[in-house]
N, C-alpha and C positions, 0 to 999 in steps of 0.2 A: 588465028583463036589462041596459039600459044603466046604470041607477042601481047595479046590483049590481057591475059592471065598475069603474065609478068608485070605489066604496067599496074595492074590491079594491086597486086602484092607490095610492090613498092609504095603505092598511094596509102595503104593500111599502115605500113611500117612508120612512114613520115607523119601520119596522123597520131599515132600511139605516142611517138616522142615530142611532139608538138603539143599534145593535150596537157593543160594545167593539172598539177596535184598527182602526177602519176609517176614522176621521177623518183627513182631510188635514190638514197643518200650516196652522195659522191664517195668513190672509193669502196662501195659495197655493192658490186654488180650481182644482180639476181635477187637482192634483198627486197622485202615488202615495202612499198613507197610509204613514206611517213611524212606528217605534216610538221613544221617546227612549232614548238608550243611557247605561249608568252610566259615570261617569268611572273611569279607571284607578286603582288602588292608589297609583301614584306621584303622580298629580294631586290625589288626596284627601289625602295627606299634605302635598302641597305647599300647598295651600289652608288646612289646619289651621295650618301653620307660618306662613302669612301672617298668621292671626290672633293668633298668638303674638307675632310681630314688633311688633304694636301695643303691646304692653307694654313695648318698649324704650324707654329715656330717659323713663320716667314713675315717679312715686313713690307712696309711701302707698296710699291706698284706690284710686285710679285705676289704679295697676300691678296690684294685687290683682285688681281688677274684670276688667281686660284677661286675666290670667293664667287666671281662672276661666272665662271665655269660651274661651280656648284648650284647657282641659281638656275641655270640652263638645264643642268642635270634634274632638278627637281621640276622645273617647268615642263620637261618633256614627259613625265609621268602624267601630267594632266591630260594628255592626248592619249598616251599608251594605255592608261588605266582609266578613262573617262568614265567607264561603266562599273567603277569600283568607287564608291563615294568616300568610305573610311581612307583609302589610300589617297586619292585624288585631294581631299580636303587636308590631309597631313602634309603632303607635298606643297600644295598652295601655301599652308601656313609657315612651313620652314622657308620657302622661297621668300616670303614677304619678311620674315625675320631677318633672313640675311641681307635683303635690300635696305631695310630700315638701319641695319647695323653700318652699312657703307654710305648711308645718307641719300639713297636713292627713294625719297620719301613718297613721291607719286606713285611710283611702281609699287612700293610697299603697300599703300593704301588701296589700290586697285586688286592686289593679290589677296589682302585681307577681305576686301569685299566679296571677291570671288568664292571665298570659303563659305559664306552664308548661302550660297546655291544648295548646298549639300546639308538641308535642313535637319536630316536624321541624325548628323553627327554633331551633337548638341555641345559637348565639350569644345571642341573645335571652333564652332560658331560662336560661342560665349566669348572666348578669348580673343577671336578675331574682332568682335565688336569693341572690347575692352581696348585693343590696340588701335584700333580705327579712332576710338575716343581720346586715348591719349595723344595720337598725332594732332588731333584738333586743339587739344588743350596747350600742348607746346607751341603751337601757332597762334595762340591767344584767342582763338575762335571759341570762346567759352560756352556760348549758346548752342553750338554744335556738339560740343563735347557733352554738356549736361543731357542733351537728348539722346546720345548714343550710350551714355552711362545708363540712363534709364531704361533703353531698350533692352539692355543686358538683363535686367530683372524681368521685364515684361515678355521677351521671347524665350528666355532660358531661365524660368523660375527656379527650376531644380539644381541648377549648378551654383551650389552656395558660394564656392570660393571665389568665383567672379562677380557673383551679386553683392556679396559683402565688400569687396575692393571696390566695386563701383559706386555703392552707397557711401564709402568711405571717402571717394573722391567728390562725389556729389556736394558732400558736406564741406570739403575743403574748399571747392570753388564758391559756394555760397559765404563761406567764412572769408574768403579772399575779398568778395563783394561787400563785406560787412552786413550780410543778410543772414544774422545770427539765429533766429528762430528757424528759418529754413536748414540751416546747416545741423542744428540740433536735431530736427526732425528726421534728417537723413540718417544721422548717427543712431538715434533711437530704433528706427525702423531696422536698420542692420543688427542692433543688439537683440531684437525681438524675432527676427525673421530667420537669421542665420545661425548655424551650428558650427561651421567650419569657413575658414581656418581659424584656428583658437587665437594663434598669435595676431592675425588680422583684426580679431575682435577686441584683444587687448590694446591694441593701437587705437581703436574706436572709442573705448571706453577712456582711454587717456586723452584723446582729442575733446571729448564732451566734458571730462573734469577740468581741463585747461580751460574750456571756455567758460566754465562757471567761474573759475577764479580770476579771469579777465574782468568779469562783470562784478566782482566782489561776493559772489553767491557762495561763501564757504560751505555752508551745510549742504548745498545741492553737489557740490564738488566731493565733499567728504562722503555721501551716500553713494555716488557714482564709483568711486574707487573701491568702497567696501562692497559694493555688489559685484564688481569684477573679481575681487579676490574670493569672495563666497563662491561664485559660479564656477571658477576654475581651481578651487582649494585642492581638488583632488591631484592637480599637476605637481604639488610640492611633495606629495609621497610616492610619485611614479618613478619608476626607472627607465621609462622610455624617453629616448633622445628629444623626440618632439614635445612632449610634456615637460621636460626639464628646460627646454628653450622658452616654452610658455611662462614657466615659474620665474625665470631669469628676467622674462620681458615685464612681468608683472613688477618685479622688484625695482626695475629701471623706469618705471612710468614717472614722467616728468611732473604729472599732478600730484602723485603721492609724495614724490620728493619735496615739492613746493609747500604741501599741507604741513609736512614736518617741519619745515623751516618756519612757517607761520605759527605753529602751535608749540614750538619747542620749549617755551616758557609757561605753557598751560596744557600739559599733556592730558588732563582730565577732560578736556574738550573734545577728544578722540576717543571712541570706544576701543578697548584693548583687542577686541575680537576682529576689528578691521584689518589687522595686519599692518597698519601704519605706525602704532606704537605698540611694542611688545612689553609684556608686563616684567618688570625687573625687581630687585630686593626691595624690602621697604626703606624709605629714606631714614637717616639718623635724625633724631630730634634737633632742630635748630636752637640757637640761642635764645633764651627768655628774653621777652619782649616787656614782660610786666615790671612793676616797682623794683628797685633793689631791697634785698632783705636787710632788715635792721640788725 
């Protein structure tokens, strides 16, 4: 009987130590058993970025090797934080950006595509679609690029930044194909639909203005540049860096510069309020063209 009791005691002890989840933290005998917690998504992204930073100030094969390590670090987050859409989509986006940078284009495209499964993270989804469109554009698959740029606006209509850039590129592709009416339609849609980023919208106004100049539609070009100036006139008085950048972009518009060149001998053809021709001091009277006095 005593022998049976001894054996039972040994069996209980063995079962306790072999049971999962009941071990104390190593080195802390007698402490309450704890379960190791997963790091937060923010911490996981921070650790992956630390790996990415190791590639800074390196060159050649060493740089590429470090970047590949960073890609794997970001990809591991897709598994460890699969239930955290914000973290997983950001990790996929960053891994894709790194792949694109080292010319692993196919893998970059797949990673951008994987971002779209996290439909609730709209900002990441819109940018992923844009990058997919650019990959197709660079490969001269223009029909596919156009379709993806259109999807940006259809699937993520509230992401003004990516929508306006997408419409700008839709216009550029149509212009490249000499489909001028379709190009202008895309640019006009961006001008009426989007509010940001202002600098991108200035570029779109400029593209439309240049398009009119190429077809010798001077009045339309003038109205386009004038509308841009009026729309963002407050940027000229602002102290904010972004607004100052917008003001500089307006001053450097190619269509505005070209209009000045075309009308420099006839400044009255441009309204002073357009910002293209600034009012100056009155001109001194020129020499008389009448008959000489006797």
